[in-house]
N, C-alpha and C positions, 0 to 999 in steps of 0.2 A: 491327377486329382486325388489318387490314393495317398500320395506323399503329402499333399496339401492338408487333407483331413487328419492324417497321422501326426503331422507336425503341430497342427492346432491342438490336438488332444494332448500331445506330450508337453506343450508349453501353455496349457490351459490356465495355470495359475498366473502366468505373466500376462496373457492376453485378456484375462478377466477384467482388468481395470480399463484397458482400451475399449473393450466391449461395453462396459458400463457407461463410459463417456459417450460412445457412439449411440447407445440407446437413449440417453438423456438428450443429446444433441439432436437426434432424429425426431424425438417426440416434441421438443420445443420448436424446431424449425418447421416440421410438418404441421403442428398445431397452429403456428402463426400463419402459414400459407392457407390453411383451411379457414381460419378466422377472416383473413382478408377477402377470400373469394366468396365466403358466405355473406359478409357484410356488403360486398359489391353487388351480389345477386339480389339481395333484399332491397337495396337502394334502387337498382334498376327496375325491379318489379313495381316499386312505389313511384317511379318516375322522378326520383330525387337526384338530379345531376350533381348538385353540390356535395351530397353525401357520397356519391360514387367517387368523386375526385378526392374527398377527404379520406375515404377508406383505402384508396390505392396509395395515397401519399403516406399515411400513417402505417398501414400494413406493410408497404414496401420497405420502409425504414426498419421496422421490427424484423422482417425476414432477413434483410441485409445484415444487420448487426448480429442476429442470432446465428446465421450460417457462418459469418466471419469468426465468431467466437468458437463455434463447433469445430471449424477447420483448424484453428490455432490449437485448441485443446487436444484434438485427436492427433495432430501432427506431433505434439510434445510427447504424448503417451506412446505413439507408434515408434518415435525416435528412441525413447528410452528402452522400449521392449526389444527392438531389433539390435540396439547396442549391446544389451545383455546377452543376446543370442549370437553375437558375432563369431564366437568360436565354433558353434554348430555350422554356421554358413561357410566358415573357412574349411571345416571338415568336408562339407559337401564338395567344395572346389577341389580339395585334395583327392577325393574319391572319383573325380572325373566329370562332375556335372558342370556343363558350361555356365559361365557367369550370366549370360542373357537368360538361360534357363532358370537360374536361381532367382533372378529378378522377376521373371514371370511367375514363379511359384509364390514369391512373397506378395506380389500384387494380387494374385488369385486369392491368397489367404485374406487380404484386406477386403476383396469383393465379397467373399463368403461371410466374413464378420460383419460387413456393412449391411448385407442382405438380411442376415439373422437379426441384427440390431433394428433394422427398419421393420421387420416382421413383428418384433416385440413392441415396437413403438406404435403399431396400429391401434391398439385399444387405448393407449395413453394420449395420442394426438388429439382426439375429440375433447378430452378433459382439458388439455392445454387451450384448445380453441374456445371452449366455453368460458374458461377463466379470462382469456384475452377479451372476448366480447363483453363480458361483465365489466372489465376494467374500462373499456371504451364507453360503455353506457354510463358508468360512474362519472366519467369526465364530462358528460353532457352531450355526447353524440347520440343522435336519434337513429337507431339501427333498424327501425320499422319491424321490431319483433324477430330479428334474425336469430336463429338457433343453430348450433353445430351438430345436427344429426348425422349418423353414419351414412356415407355414400361410397360406392365402389372405388371411385377415383382416389379416395383417401389412402387406400392401400398403396397405390403407385406413388403418391406423394411421400408416404412414410418410408417406403423402400428407397426411393431416390434420396431422401434426406439422410438415410443411413449410409448409402454407398458413396455419394458425392464427397462428404467430408473425409471419409476414409481414404478415397483415392487421391483427392487433392492434397490432403495432409501427409499421406504416406508416399506420394510419387517420388519425390526427391530422396526421401529417407531410404526407400528400397533400392534406388539406384546406387546410393553410397554404400549401403550394406553389401550389395553384390560385388562392388569394386574393391572392398577392403582387402589388402594383401594378406595372404594366409599367415605369414610369420608375424606380422604386426598384430593380427587378431589373437594369436597364441601368446605373444611375448608381452604386449602392453596391457596392463590392468587399468591404467589411467584412461580418461576420456581422450579420444582422438581430437586433434586440433580442429576447430570449426573452420569451414571454408564456405564462402558465399555461394558458389555454384552458379551456373548460367541462369537457371530459372529464377532464383532469388535475386540475382543481380538485375535481371530484366524487370522484375516486379518492383524492385527498389527504385530503379530509374523512372519507371512509370509513375510511382507514387511521388517521387521528388518533382517530376514535371507537374503533377497535380498540385503539389504545394505551391510551386512558383506560379503556376497558371491561375490559381485561386487567389493567392495573396496579392498579386500585382493589381487586379481590379479592386479587390476588397480593401487594400490598404493605401493605394496610391492614385486611384482614378475617381473622377466624379461621374456617377452612373445615373441613367435616366430613372432608375427605380429608387434613387435616393439612399438614405441611411440604411433602410431595411435590406436593400440589395447588396450594399457594401458589407453589411454585417453577415449576410448569408454567405457571401464569397469568403470572408475571413473564417467563418465557421467551417466551411468545406475544406479550406486550406489546413486548418488545425486538425480536422479529422484525418486528412491524408498524412499529416505529419505524425500523428500518434500511430497510425497503421504502419508507417515507414519505420518508426523507432522500434515497434514491437516485432516487425518482420526481421529487423537487424538486431534482435535481442542479444545474441552472443557477443556482439561488439558494442552494445549499449548498456545492458543490465550488468554484465560482468565487470566492466570498468567502473560503473557506478557503485557496485558492491565493494570492489577493492578500494575505491576512494574513501567512502564514508567509514568503512571499518578501519582504514589506516589512520583516520583522524582521531579515533578513540584510543585512549591509553590502554595498555594491556590490563586485563582484569583477572589474571591468574591462568592456570594451566587449562581449565575447561574452556574459557573464552578463546585462548590461543588455538586449541584443538578445533573448536568450531569454525574459527576464521579460516584456518588452513584447510579444513575439510571442504568448506564452501568454495574456496578458491581452486583447490585441486580438482574437485568434481564439478567443473564449470557447467557441463551439459545438464547435470542433475540440478544445479542451482538455478540455471536459467529456466528450465522446465517447471520448477516449483514456483518461481517468482512470477512467471509470465501470466498465469490466469488471474492472479490478484492484481498485478499491474494493469492488465487490460481492463478489468472491471472498474478499478479506482479512477483510471484516467478517463474512461468514457463517461462515468458519472460526473466527474469534475467538469468535463467539457460541456455536458448538457446543462449542468447547474449554472455555469457561467453564461451560456446562451439564454437560458430561461430568465436569468437575472437582468439581461440587457434588453431583450426583445419586448416591446410594449404588448401588454395583454397576456404575457407568458408568466409562468411561475417556476421557481427554482427549488420547490419542495421535493422531498424524496418520493412522495406518492406520484407526482407528475413524471419524474424521471423513470420510475419503475414501469410506467405504462409502455415506454419504449424499450427500456433496458432490463426489465424484470427477468426475462428468460436468459439474457446474457449473464445476469448474476447467477442464476441457477446453474447454467452450463459451466461458468468459470469456477464457481465454488466446488462443484462436484469434480471438475478437472483437477483443481489444486489438491484436493484431498486424495484423489486417485493417484496423482504423481507421488505424493508423500508415501502412500501405501505401496506403490509400485517399486520404489527403490528400497523398500524395507530390507530385502535380502542383502543388498549391497551394503546398506548401513550396518546390518548385523555383523558382516564380515569385518568392516572397518573397526567397529567397536571391539570385536574379538581381538584384533591385532593390537589395539591400544591397551586392552586388558592384559594380554600376554606380556606386553612391554612393561607392565608394572603399575598401570594406572588403577586407582581405587574405583569401585563401582559408582560412588557418588560423582566422581569426576566425569566418567563416561556419560552418566545420566544428565548432568548439567550441560555438558558440551552438546549433547543432542538437542536439549531444549534451547540452548543458545543459537543453534542453527535455525530454529524457528524464528527467533528474534531477528536474526540477520535476513532471512527471507522476507519476513513481514516488513522490516525496516527498509529494505531495498524497494519493495513494491510501494510503500507509503511515500518514500522520497521521490520515486518516479512519478507518482500521482501528484505530489506537491509541485514538482517542476512543470508537469503538464498543465496544471491549473495556472501557474504563474505565466507560462507562455501564452496559453489561450486567453487569459484575462487581458494581457498586454495587446495581443493582436486584435481581439474583438473590440477592445476599447478604442483602438485606433480606427477600426472600421466603423464603429458607431459614433465616433467623434465625441467621446466622453473620457473622463479621467480614469486611470487605472485604479486609483484609490476608491472611486465610487463603485467600480465593479467589484473590487475585493470586499468593500464594506457591506455590499448587499448579499454576499454569499452566506449560505446557512452553515456556518463553521461548526456549530454544535453537531449537526447531522454528519458533516464530513469527519469530525472527530470520532463520532460513534462508529462510522464505517472503518476508520483506521484501527480503532480498538478491537472491532470484531475480527479484522484481518489478523491482528497480532494474537488474539486469543485463539483463533481457529488454528493457525499454524503451530503455535506453542502447544496447544492441547493435543493436536494430532501427533506431534513428535514426542510429547510426554508419554502418550499411550504406547508409542513404538519403543521408547526408552524403557518403559516398564516391562515390555515383552522381551527386549534384548537382555535386560538384567537377569532374566530367568534362563538364559541360554548358556550352555556350557561352551566356553571359548574354543576348546580343542575340536569339539564337534562342528562348530560353525566354520572353522578354518578348513576342516576336511571336506565339508559339503560343497 
């Protein structure tokens, strides 16, 4: 335990961003859980069975998507943090610490960080719950005066919401970090090649089975529930598909980024440096793109579904009722990843500067990286909208043109613009900091 706490203190600057993501994820997930149980309790006390079912259905979806986003974001930040520390872990192995012991130490660090994040989320979770209940009331749900006052079980919900994403997100990462050969850790500065692993492969097969299992009745069978049931099956299949593609991010987002950047003609040295940097630092690129791709694809899916289902709406306000906390977790995670790799990017920029590049070239190439990250996320979101529109149109037995025509393209365009501005602005601030760094000092550190 002494080594665990000492390592966390020594690597505090690196763990800070993972800790921030864990706190935000725990607060949003625990707040959603608190809101759901508060609404269910109030409805049961009032004898309103219909509202009990509605609260469980709506709250369950919000909790599922928020926890899913938190696990994905924490996994990305944990992966980047442990990859940066791989030389330290190799040194532990050289000094005689068994690999299973190293794995246990890293997982204990995640439990400590998750517990601390959950503790910090305790005062934030009721605020999230109050906001969630207010959103539900705005949409027309009668919550019978439900309010999210503090109760003792909220502490347990917050701590679990902090620990579970850290353990689920970091389980495979810690195993790979403990198994990295010592010489590779000291020799290779580039990212190690991505491997699916047993857990990821099993999850991918389960998600693929979910896609096929939902699409067959949704797209090809006549069901007793009619069009509504077919559309629901098609929606579930699309949801499984998006989760599958995001789970296999290194083999989906990286080829997508390589493909569309190869289609653009060279725009000078700065653009060439940005493209090569994104391709070489594949793990960094995927981790940066993943949060924005996740939020854009989920929003697109819900807007398509809201546009097709009778009595539903495809507006951003309606989507935010379900995905609002997913947005918060994803955006914080995306900015945290950009900040997390700042030291690595500083070293890369120093190498380019020593090689003779002018400061303006280094600054522009850093900002262009933001364009590439945002562009990859936007293209992934556009592809997911195209696929979900086609499948849900088949399930609902309407034309794809009608589905696409009813989408709020102005809102989707604003979201794409916000994604582009967010990544470029974050990297521009980092480029401004790098421009004040002495190259020789950055290379020695």
